[in-house]
N, C-alpha and C positions, 0 to 999 in steps of 0.2 A: 908708691902706695904699699904699705906693709899689712901683714895680717892683723896687726893691732890697730889698724885704722889711721895710722899716722902717715903724713906725707913726707917723702924724702926725695931730693933731687928735683924739686919743682922750681918754677920761676914765676914770679908775679909780684905785684906791689899793692895788694889789697883789693877788696871787692869794688867793682865798678870803675877801676882806674884804667883798664886796658880795653879799648873798644874793639868791637867785632871785626869790622871790615877794613880797618886802617893798617898801614904798614907797621905801626908799633906792635899790634897784636901778632902779626906774622914774625916780627923780630923776636918777641918774647917766646913764641912757640919754638922758633928755631934754636933759641938759647937752651931750652930744656932738652932738645934733641942732641945738641952738640956737647953739652957738659952735664950729663946725668951723674948723680952721686954714687950709684951702686952698680951700674952696668956700663959697658962700653958705649960710646956714641953710636947713633943710628948707622952712620956710614961704615962702621966696623963690622956690622952684622951681615953685609951682603957683598957679593963680588960681581964683576961684569959678567953678563949673560944670565944672571938670575931672573926668574919670573916671580914678580912680587905682587901680592894681593894686599891692598889697603882696605880693611874691613871696619865699617862704622856701625855701631849699635847704640841704641838709646838716643835720647834727645841731646845730641852733641851741639853745644853752642859754637858759633864761629867755625863750623865744620869746613867750609871752603878755605879759610885761612890756615887751619891746621893741616889739611890735606896738601895745600900748596907748599908748606914748609917741609912736609915729609917727602913730597915728590922732588923738591929741589935737592935734598940731601941724597936721595937715591940716585939721582942723575949725576951728582958729584962723584959718587962711588962707582960709576960706570954702568948703572942699570939703565937700559934704554927706556924711553917714555912709552914705546909701543909694548914693552914687556911688563908694564905696570897696569893693574886693573883696580878700580875703586868699586867696592861692593857695599851696598847698603841693605838694610833689612827693614821690613815694615814693623811697626810697633806690635808687641805681644799684647793682645787684648786683656785689659784689666791689670797690666803690669807696667808698661812703659808710660813715661810722661809725654807731654806735648813737645813736638819738634821746636828747636830754637834756631833762629836765623835761617840762612839760605842753605839748601843742600849743595854739596860739591858738584860742579859742572862735570858732565860726562860719566857720572856714577851709574852703575848697573844695579837695578833693584832685584834682590833675591826674592823668588816666589816660593814660599814654603809649601804651597799647594801642589806644585809640580814635582813628582818624584824624580824626574829626570834631572832636576837641578841640584840634587844632593847625592852623596855617595856614602855607602856603608864603610865605617872605619873600625868598629870594634863592637863588642858586647859588654855591657856594664856588669857589675857584680851580681845583679839579679837575672842576668841573661838577656836583658832587653837590648835590641839592636840600637846602636848609636849612629845616626846619619847626620852629616853636616854638609854645608854648601859645597858643591863639586869644585867650584873655582878656587875655594880655599884649600881643598885637599890637593888639587893639581899644582898649586903654586910652590915654588922652592922656598919661599919665605912669606910670612904673614905679619903685617904690622896692624895690630889691633888698636882702634881708637874708640874710646868710650868716655863716660862721665864718672866722676866720683861724687855721689850725692847720697844724702841720708833719707831713708824711708822710715817714717815714724811707725807705720804699721808693722814693719819687720824688726824694728828696734836696732837697725844697723845699716850698713851700706846697701843701696838699692841694687836689684838684680838686672835692671834694664840697661846697664852699661856693659854687660858681659856678652861675648860672642855666642854663648849658649845660654838660653834657648833661642836667641834671635835668629841664628843661622841653622836651625834644624827644621825638620818637617813639621807640618801643621799639627798632626796628632800629638807629637811630643810637646809642642808649644802649648796646646790646649791642656795637656796633662799636667804641666807645671802650674797653670792657673788653678786647676782642680785641686792639686795637692796643697797649694797655699790657702785656698778657700776652706779645705777640709781640716788641715793641720796647722795652718798659720806658721808661727816661728819654728815649730817643731820640725817642719819640713826643710828648713834652711840648710842644715849640715849636708844632707843628701844632695840637695840641689847644687850647692857650691862644689861638692865633689864632682858632680857631673860637669859643671862648668870648667873646672880645672882639667879634667880628663879630656874634654872636647878640645880645649885650647892646645893641649899637648899633641893630640892627634892632628890638629890643623897646622901644626908647625909654627905656632906663634913664638917669635923670638923674643919679643918684648912688647910692652903696651904703652900707649899714650893715653893718659887720663886727664881730662879737662874738668876743672872745678867750675861749675856754672855760677855766673854772677847775675846781677840784676839786669833784666832786659837781655840784650845781645852783647854781653861783656865777657871778658876772659881774665878773671882774676888770677888764675894759676894753671900751669900745665906741668904734668909730671911724666917723665919717661923712665920706666922701670921694668 
């Protein structure tokens, strides 16, 4: 997924052709992780002993299938199952779409209302404190899983597939909604800068983007 909105390194065969819970969907998700076009395969990003956080944000279709494919490759690289945590975030009110499919088994739900669940990582250009989920900060590596979808109101890619503001504190999440309500598309550049800065501080090595299909389908997966 590039800045120009084009998809590189994806795998899929058209809308509606890859079903959510079947082995075919898991195989195609794995193919995107094993042979991306612009970054090394997932297994090359970690080493044995790493603590890895898999972070899902937004209405990810076939989430359990994609997480299973990521876990399988982490274990092949020597990462112990006990050293991998799956973290999900509640929808940001007024921003995120409806959940798709079944959530991954064993996932931990981040609570943005509890200050103890987040850590301070930096201050932004305006001097505002940036807090993100503590489990993501503590991990040696973070695999981000989100969607790539179009938001007509924003005139571009939706924000609900990014780790920020999903994995930040409640006041910051509410602030994003207020900015969008007040400034609309004019607020996007600043919000996307925050999202990129937060991802860097969280140690995101690469991201998995799922293109939602009709119902619970997986038309394309991108690892970039």
